[in-house]
Backbone as CSV, one residue per row, in Angstrom:
resi,resn,N_x,N_y,N_z,CA_x,CA_y,CA_z,C_x,C_y,C_z
1,MET,0.427,125.545,83.867,-0.313,126.016,82.801,-0.278,127.493,82.746
2,TRP,-0.191,128.093,81.618,-0.084,129.497,81.414,-1.417,130.136,81.686
3,LYS,-1.512,131.249,82.376,-2.765,131.960,82.727,-3.754,131.063,83.388
4,PRO,-3.483,130.685,84.622,-4.509,129.801,85.293,-5.856,130.413,85.448
5,HIS,-6.008,131.707,85.385,-7.350,132.351,85.455,-8.154,132.127,84.173
6,ALA,-7.423,131.624,83.139,-8.112,131.503,81.837,-8.517,130.054,81.586
7,TYR,-7.912,129.099,82.331,-8.163,127.665,82.055,-8.343,126.892,83.401
8,GLU,-9.252,125.958,83.404,-9.295,125.006,84.475,-8.697,123.701,83.907
9,VAL,-7.658,123.125,84.526,-6.896,121.984,84.044,-6.932,120.874,85.030
10,THR,-7.370,119.657,84.710,-7.321,118.553,85.497,-6.400,117.435,84.823
11,VAL,-5.342,117.130,85.535,-4.485,116.055,85.011,-5.150,114.696,85.205
12,GLU,-5.316,114.000,84.082,-5.984,112.682,84.086,-4.943,111.494,84.041
13,ILE,-3.924,111.710,83.322,-2.844,110.683,83.139,-1.508,111.346,83.109
14,SER,-0.554,110.748,83.843,0.771,111.312,83.841,1.704,110.096,83.726
15,THR,2.547,109.991,82.667,3.499,108.994,82.471,4.900,109.588,82.285
16,THR,5.913,108.815,82.046,7.258,109.303,81.770,7.336,110.170,80.498
17,GLN,6.395,110.010,79.556,6.565,110.681,78.272,5.369,111.543,77.939
18,LEU,4.290,111.620,78.775,3.205,112.485,78.463,2.436,112.837,79.730
19,VAL,1.731,113.937,79.621,0.718,114.386,80.624,-0.529,114.668,79.815
20,HIS,-1.618,114.008,80.240,-2.892,114.076,79.574,-3.851,114.802,80.496
21,CYS,-4.571,115.853,80.000,-5.372,116.703,80.839,-6.749,116.897,80.220
22,ALA,-7.695,117.201,81.046,-9.030,117.695,80.657,-8.889,119.300,80.874
23,VAL,-9.299,120.026,79.880,-9.108,121.483,80.017,-10.445,122.164,79.710
24,THR,-10.764,123.172,80.449,-11.922,124.062,80.214,-11.427,125.451,80.017
25,GLN,-11.681,125.973,78.869,-11.384,127.446,78.648,-12.516,128.234,79.339
26,LEU,-12.110,128.924,80.378,-13.122,129.572,81.260,-13.938,130.652,80.581
27,CYS,-13.413,131.437,79.697,-14.106,132.512,79.078,-15.253,132.019,78.112
28,THR,-15.080,130.784,77.598,-16.017,130.283,76.592,-16.708,128.996,77.116
29,GLN,-16.208,128.433,78.161,-16.628,127.155,78.740,-16.541,125.923,77.718
30,LYS,-15.615,126.084,76.784,-15.275,125.047,75.849,-14.394,124.030,76.525
31,HIS,-14.678,122.753,76.355,-13.896,121.703,76.992,-13.162,120.942,75.865
32,PHE,-11.895,120.551,76.266,-11.103,119.747,75.360,-10.125,118.949,76.185
33,LYS,-9.524,117.953,75.484,-8.428,117.187,76.089,-7.154,117.724,75.468
34,LEU,-6.068,117.725,76.323,-4.830,118.154,75.924,-3.800,117.125,76.380
35,THR,-2.926,116.674,75.489,-1.844,115.792,75.824,-0.585,116.388,75.483
36,VAL,0.307,116.629,76.488,1.656,117.277,76.239,2.679,116.152,76.255
37,VAL,3.449,116.098,75.254,4.384,114.967,75.000,5.812,115.456,75.197
38,TYR,6.638,114.629,75.833,8.155,114.798,75.773,8.670,113.442,75.517
39,GLY,8.853,113.041,74.267,9.255,111.672,73.887,10.705,111.429,74.187
40,PHE,10.976,110.174,74.601,12.432,109.798,74.775,13.275,109.931,73.540
41,ASN,14.555,110.023,73.698,15.437,110.227,72.560,15.566,108.928,71.668
42,LYS,15.543,107.798,72.305,15.789,106.536,71.556,14.457,105.956,71.041
43,ALA,14.424,105.492,69.798,13.246,105.051,69.158,12.587,103.905,69.927
44,GLU,13.311,102.983,70.423,12.684,101.875,71.156,12.124,102.335,72.485
45,ALA,12.723,103.335,73.059,12.190,103.866,74.261,10.853,104.624,74.134
46,ARG,10.615,105.034,72.858,9.387,105.802,72.589,8.195,104.820,72.255
47,GLN,8.440,103.629,72.133,7.302,102.615,71.804,6.146,102.744,72.791
48,PRO,6.489,102.781,74.140,5.340,102.946,75.078,4.528,104.191,74.910
49,LEU,5.157,105.216,74.428,4.444,106.474,74.158,3.355,106.314,73.133
50,TRP,3.788,105.608,72.067,2.784,105.345,70.924,1.643,104.494,71.464
51,GLN,1.885,103.565,72.302,0.830,102.683,72.914,-0.103,103.544,73.824
52,GLU,0.523,104.363,74.623,-0.188,105.273,75.529,-1.115,106.265,74.806
53,LEU,-0.624,106.778,73.680,-1.504,107.714,72.877,-2.651,106.935,72.223
54,LYS,-2.354,105.783,71.788,-3.415,104.874,71.141,-4.573,104.619,72.251
55,LEU,-4.097,104.371,73.455,-5.127,104.013,74.566,-5.913,105.293,74.866
56,ILE,-5.249,106.370,74.949,-5.941,107.601,75.244,-6.946,107.921,74.135
57,SER,-6.569,107.688,72.888,-7.478,108.039,71.782,-8.699,107.154,71.789
58,GLN,-8.592,105.911,72.272,-9.741,105.012,72.379,-10.664,105.546,73.513
59,GLN,-10.165,106.226,74.439,-10.953,106.681,75.631,-11.405,108.137,75.491
60,THR,-11.070,108.803,74.434,-11.356,110.252,74.278,-12.437,110.460,73.252
61,SER,-13.514,111.033,73.614,-14.601,111.410,72.690,-14.688,112.978,72.608
62,ASP,-13.752,113.678,73.157,-13.860,115.096,73.124,-12.813,115.604,72.080
63,ALA,-12.878,116.949,71.879,-11.865,117.582,71.088,-10.493,117.275,71.756
64,TRP,-9.502,117.034,70.945,-8.203,116.552,71.554,-7.051,117.156,70.738
65,CYS,-6.083,117.753,71.533,-4.895,118.281,70.964,-3.678,117.513,71.619
66,VAL,-2.793,117.069,70.803,-1.571,116.413,71.245,-0.396,117.312,70.773
67,ILE,0.407,117.733,71.663,1.417,118.686,71.354,2.681,118.428,72.165
68,GLY,3.798,118.723,71.526,5.073,118.600,72.330,6.256,118.203,71.473
69,ASP,7.294,117.762,72.205,8.499,117.348,71.591,8.426,115.766,71.517
70,PHE,8.284,115.331,70.340,8.100,113.899,70.109,9.489,113.235,69.988
71,ASN,10.492,113.995,69.812,11.849,113.432,69.500,11.839,112.396,68.403
72,ALA,10.943,112.575,67.438,10.774,111.683,66.371,10.416,112.401,65.116
73,VAL,10.864,111.995,63.954,10.472,112.624,62.703,9.288,111.861,62.211
74,LEU,8.427,112.518,61.444,7.198,111.868,60.856,7.372,111.712,59.393
75,HIS,8.099,112.551,58.765,8.340,112.540,57.276,9.792,112.741,56.925
76,PRO,10.234,112.264,55.788,11.605,112.441,55.362,12.090,113.923,55.374
77,HIS,11.207,114.815,55.035,11.608,116.220,55.050,11.746,116.839,56.436
78,ASP,11.452,116.086,57.503,11.587,116.585,58.883,13.031,116.628,59.310
79,ARG,13.946,116.067,58.571,15.316,116.109,58.920,16.130,116.673,57.785
80,ILE,16.912,117.666,58.137,17.840,118.225,57.202,19.209,117.901,57.523
81,GLY,19.897,117.228,56.699,21.262,116.778,56.926,21.186,115.438,57.672
82,GLY,22.393,114.874,57.921,22.525,113.585,58.609,22.113,112.464,57.717
83,ASP,21.954,111.282,58.271,21.586,110.057,57.597,20.186,110.212,57.004
84,ASP,19.970,109.419,55.893,18.637,109.365,55.393,17.724,108.677,56.362
85,ILE,16.448,109.107,56.313,15.481,108.455,57.224,15.120,107.130,56.753
86,GLN,15.061,106.160,57.552,14.685,104.830,57.265,13.184,104.621,57.634
87,ASP,12.485,103.772,56.952,11.079,103.498,57.243,10.924,103.127,58.705
88,ILE,11.734,102.314,59.182,11.625,101.803,60.609,11.621,102.958,61.653
89,GLU,12.305,104.088,61.228,12.385,105.231,62.113,11.053,105.904,62.305
90,VAL,10.272,105.941,61.305,8.951,106.685,61.326,7.752,105.735,61.587
91,ARG,7.903,104.478,61.311,6.735,103.605,61.320,5.863,103.702,62.493
92,GLY,6.463,103.611,63.769,5.713,103.601,64.940,4.888,104.944,65.087
93,PHE,5.561,105.994,64.797,4.959,107.384,64.891,3.827,107.504,63.899
94,VAL,4.099,107.104,62.659,3.069,107.226,61.627,1.858,106.359,61.976
95,GLU,2.096,105.088,62.394,1.015,104.179,62.763,0.208,104.790,63.912
96,CYS,0.864,105.364,64.865,0.155,105.951,66.044,-0.690,107.114,65.601
97,ILE,-0.213,108.083,64.845,-0.929,109.240,64.389,-2.197,108.792,63.520
98,ASN,-1.930,107.756,62.688,-3.078,107.270,61.834,-4.060,106.571,62.738
99,GLU,-3.690,105.672,63.625,-4.617,104.958,64.449,-5.437,105.882,65.392
100,CYS,-4.776,106.937,65.888,-5.431,107.875,66.731,-6.284,108.869,65.920
101,GLU,-6.225,108.836,64.539,-6.999,109.698,63.724,-6.704,111.138,63.978
102,LEU,-5.397,111.437,64.160,-4.890,112.790,64.407,-4.417,113.381,63.102
103,MET,-4.517,114.766,63.049,-4.091,115.494,61.865,-3.126,116.590,62.356
104,SER,-2.094,116.796,61.561,-1.106,117.806,61.884,-1.797,119.165,61.883
105,CYS,-1.461,119.946,62.848,-1.962,121.348,62.807,-1.171,122.058,61.756
106,VAL,-1.827,123.109,61.121,-1.158,123.934,60.147,-0.080,124.642,60.979
107,ALA,1.074,124.632,60.397,2.253,125.230,61.112,2.530,126.632,60.593
108,ILE,2.669,127.552,61.498,3.014,128.974,61.104,4.185,129.376,61.959
109,SER,5.211,129.881,61.303,6.372,130.412,61.989,6.232,131.913,62.043
110,ASN,6.187,132.520,63.192,5.993,133.890,63.266,7.149,134.682,63.792
111,ARG,8.247,134.040,64.000,9.464,134.668,64.486,10.642,134.045,63.799
112,GLY,11.788,134.679,63.789,12.948,134.104,63.142,14.190,134.627,63.746
113,HIS,15.296,133.944,63.440,16.626,134.353,63.847,17.399,134.803,62.599
114,ASN,17.939,136.000,62.592,18.757,136.475,61.516,18.001,136.376,60.155
115,GLY,16.690,136.709,60.233,15.944,136.701,58.953,15.482,135.335,58.498
116,GLN,15.852,134.282,59.224,15.545,132.937,58.782,14.215,132.519,59.473
117,ARG,13.418,131.731,58.775,12.216,131.239,59.340,12.606,130.031,60.283
118,ILE,11.793,129.797,61.343,12.041,128.728,62.178,11.132,127.538,61.791
119,TRP,11.785,126.422,61.578,10.997,125.255,61.165,11.335,124.152,62.167
120,SER,10.390,123.822,63.021,10.630,122.769,64.021,10.262,121.419,63.401
121,ARG,11.101,120.466,63.695,10.918,119.162,63.038,10.462,118.083,64.026
122,ILE,10.782,118.281,65.336,10.325,117.297,66.280,9.339,117.813,67.305
123,ASP,9.212,119.116,67.385,8.130,119.766,68.147,6.931,119.861,67.175
124,LYS,5.853,119.196,67.648,4.697,119.199,66.727,3.334,119.285,67.495
125,ALA,2.292,119.561,66.721,0.989,119.637,67.319,0.031,118.893,66.398
126,PHE,-0.915,118.126,66.984,-1.916,117.437,66.188,-3.219,117.589,66.900
127,THR,-4.301,117.459,66.135,-5.644,117.491,66.679,-6.470,116.409,66.083
128,ASN,-7.590,116.106,66.735,-8.592,115.197,66.090,-9.616,115.984,65.338
129,MET,-10.490,115.391,64.705,-11.601,116.091,63.963,-12.481,116.816,64.853
130,ASP,-12.686,116.380,66.043,-13.559,117.054,67.009,-13.072,118.469,67.384
131,TRP,-11.749,118.671,67.247,-11.141,120.047,67.541,-11.771,121.069,66.597
132,TYR,-12.020,120.678,65.388,-12.550,121.534,64.365,-13.973,121.960,64.682
133,THR,-14.666,121.201,65.503,-16.060,121.514,65.876,-16.086,122.634,66.880
134,ILE,-15.018,122.857,67.627,-15.039,123.944,68.625,-14.126,125.095,68.388
135,TYR,-13.110,124.911,67.500,-12.238,125.986,67.086,-12.201,126.165,65.674
136,ASP,-12.344,127.313,65.120,-12.503,127.577,63.661,-11.254,127.547,62.842
137,TYR,-10.079,127.586,63.418,-8.882,127.686,62.569,-7.750,127.046,63.418
138,PRO,-7.751,125.782,63.538,-6.724,125.182,64.300,-5.316,125.208,63.630
139,HIS,-4.413,125.908,64.306,-3.006,125.916,63.790,-2.127,126.107,64.971
140,VAL,-0.845,125.909,64.751,0.219,126.035,65.790,1.161,127.092,65.329
141,GLU,1.631,127.998,66.105,2.627,128.913,65.781,3.866,128.501,66.545
142,TYR,4.996,128.362,65.720,6.280,128.119,66.235,6.995,129.448,66.475
143,MET,7.300,129.729,67.776,7.897,130.962,68.109,9.431,130.791,68.241
144,ALA,10.098,131.918,68.452,11.531,131.877,68.586,11.977,131.055,69.758
145,GLU,13.167,130.301,69.574,13.653,129.513,70.658,14.010,130.454,71.826
146,GLY,13.848,129.898,73.034,14.119,130.719,74.188,15.179,130.060,75.089
147,LEU,14.721,129.516,76.225,15.628,128.953,77.207,16.275,127.667,76.782
148,SER,15.662,126.962,75.847,16.274,125.700,75.430,16.310,125.663,73.917
149,ASP,16.693,124.565,73.293,16.733,124.437,71.841,15.390,124.125,71.233
150,HIS,14.354,124.250,71.995,13.003,124.024,71.477,12.250,125.304,71.238
151,SER,11.294,125.258,70.351,10.444,126.393,69.985,9.260,126.375,70.828
152,PRO,8.855,127.472,71.577,7.630,127.498,72.258,6.491,127.343,71.181
153,LEU,5.468,126.616,71.544,4.349,126.477,70.640,3.153,127.179,71.108
154,ARG,2.392,127.871,70.262,1.234,128.672,70.642,0.066,128.251,69.741
155,ILE,-1.041,127.996,70.403,-2.232,127.535,69.628,-3.356,128.631,69.836
156,PRO,-3.503,129.574,68.879,-4.563,130.526,68.958,-5.886,129.816,68.735
157,PHE,-6.940,130.296,69.409,-8.238,129.599,69.356,-9.176,130.156,68.362
158,SER,-8.826,131.148,67.605,-9.613,131.705,66.508,-8.739,132.321,65.475
159,ARG,-9.405,132.647,64.352,-8.694,133.356,63.304,-8.201,134.720,63.665
160,THR,-8.860,135.297,64.719,-8.534,136.626,65.138,-7.136,136.630,65.733
161,LEU,-6.304,137.494,65.063,-4.931,137.548,65.654,-5.002,138.197,66.996
162,GLY,-4.101,137.766,67.906,-4.058,138.225,69.248,-5.271,137.725,70.042
163,SER,-5.630,136.468,69.792,-6.753,135.828,70.472,-6.498,136.051,72.003
164,LYS,-7.591,136.300,72.723,-7.413,136.753,74.050,-6.653,135.740,74.968
165,HIS,-6.983,134.440,74.845,-6.354,133.473,75.655,-5.851,132.294,74.870
166,PRO,-4.782,132.524,74.130,-4.189,131.370,73.350,-3.589,130.351,74.302
167,LEU,-3.362,129.164,73.872,-2.712,128.125,74.697,-1.197,128.185,74.351
168,ASN,-0.375,128.570,75.277,1.005,128.631,75.095,1.703,127.491,75.818
169,ILE,2.508,126.730,75.023,3.204,125.594,75.658,4.713,125.805,75.357
170,LEU,5.523,125.690,76.420,6.973,125.673,76.193,7.459,124.349,76.501
171,ILE,8.012,123.669,75.597,8.600,122.348,75.840,10.043,122.539,76.256
172,CYS,10.361,122.080,77.451,11.738,122.284,78.002,12.389,120.949,78.240
173,GLY,13.698,120.907,77.945,14.501,119.724,78.293,14.668,119.624,79.771
174,ALA,14.956,118.392,80.172,15.099,118.080,81.623,16.308,118.932,82.189
175,LYS,17.267,119.266,81.340,18.424,119.951,81.809,18.229,121.494,81.993
176,THR,17.078,121.917,81.552,16.722,123.376,81.658,16.061,123.704,82.954
177,ALA,16.837,124.090,83.950,16.326,124.304,85.289,15.268,125.404,85.365
178,LYS,15.263,126.374,84.460,14.393,127.502,84.503,12.881,127.097,84.042
179,CYS,12.770,125.916,83.489,11.452,125.576,83.098,10.738,124.697,84.156
180,THR,9.846,125.311,84.818,9.076,124.506,85.894,7.664,124.788,85.778
């Protein structure tokens, strides 16, 4: 976890596709749940992920953020080029997000390559309604790609730019040795 002096983190569940934690922001003593996802590449291999998220949602009464590389598209506009998206491709993900009562965070791209905006399609962030009770402007910032082909994700905790202790998550592929 980035800036361990800013957060107390307790891992509650760890599976092959997610890590679920209880987090306390030390400067505010606000508590929330955080699930970091790295979904398998194949749709059928992601099915246990959807079930795990549904189970966590049933056991979570706190503010909850689910963030990471889902390796799945949620909407047809999430893929540019390639084959058309079939309903079967998105059904499990859509059902999971709906059943868990999660909402997509507002996405902001604050960096770009060669003047182009960065739009991540499989790196996503979601929150439940309880998140809105503790943070006034839930959104995710997609930053410039770094060590891997994924965009680091940043969740500021207030409307104030340069929030003192934002939550920074870098989703790294297994082949990226520098991500530990």
